[in-house]
N, C-alpha and C positions, 0 to 999 in steps of 0.2 A: 548307261545314261538313264536315269530315272526321271519320269515326268508324271504329272498328276492330271493330264488331259484324259478325259473319258471319251471313248469312241463307241457309238452304237453300230455294230457291224451290220445290222439289218436296216439301217437308215439309208434309203436311196439317195438322200441329199449329199452323202459323202462322196458320190461320184460326180457331183456338179463341177463344172469347170470354174476355176478362179482366174479372172481376167484382170490384167493391168495394162494400160496403154498410154501412149503419149502421141504426139503428132507424127512420129517416125515409124512406130511399130506397135503391135499388140502382142503381148505375151500371155499365153493361156497355159495354166497348170492343171492337170487332171490328178487331183490328190488321191483318188481311189485307185489309180494305176501306179503311182509312185511307190517303189519299194525301198526308197532311201539308200540306194547303192552308192551315191556320191560321185558317179562318173561325171555328171555335168558340173559339179562344184570344182572338180579337179581340172577339167578340160577347158573351162571358160577362159578365154584369153584376156578378159578385162576384170575378172574376179567379181562379177556382179551377182553371182548365185551363192546363196548361203543357206543355212538351216533355219527353218521357220519355227520359232519358239511357241507358236500358237496353233499350228495345224499339223496333223499327223498324216502320214502316208498309209498305204495299204496294210503294212505289217505293224502299225502302231508306233513306229519310230517317227521322229520329226521329218516332215516333208521339206522340200526346198522352197525358197522364195527368191524371186528375181527382182533386182532393183532396176525398174524399167528406165530410169534416168541414166544409169550407167551402161545399160545394155546397148550394144552396137548393132544388134540384129543380124549377127553372122550366121545364126542357125546351127552352130556346132553342137549346142546342148540338145537341140531337137534331133539331130542326126546321131548323136552318141547314146541317147537314152534307150536302153534295151526294152523299156516298157511303154514307149510312145506316150509318155506322161507330159510332154512339153510340146507346145506348138507356137512357133514364132511366125507372125505375119507382118511382113514389111509393107508399109503403106506407100503408095506412089508419091513421088515428089510433086509438089504443086507446080503447075506450069506458070512460067513467068512471062 
């Protein structure tokens, strides 16, 4: 798979977390840790994880992206990731 995205391997910003959140949970991706193995893509029970055409992982391959609106916050991706590149934080339910 060829891509034209350039990555400066000396740029410390490539290790910044990428955060997406809604009222139920916050999904954090650490692109500098992601080796694009695809385990999370395969294991996600609701198929909310796919390949990001704009961001690259540690080895220069497409990183993953999580559709925060489809995500159910089960944390399987966080548990299965061998590189600790995903963090799922479930938010407390509002008291009624």
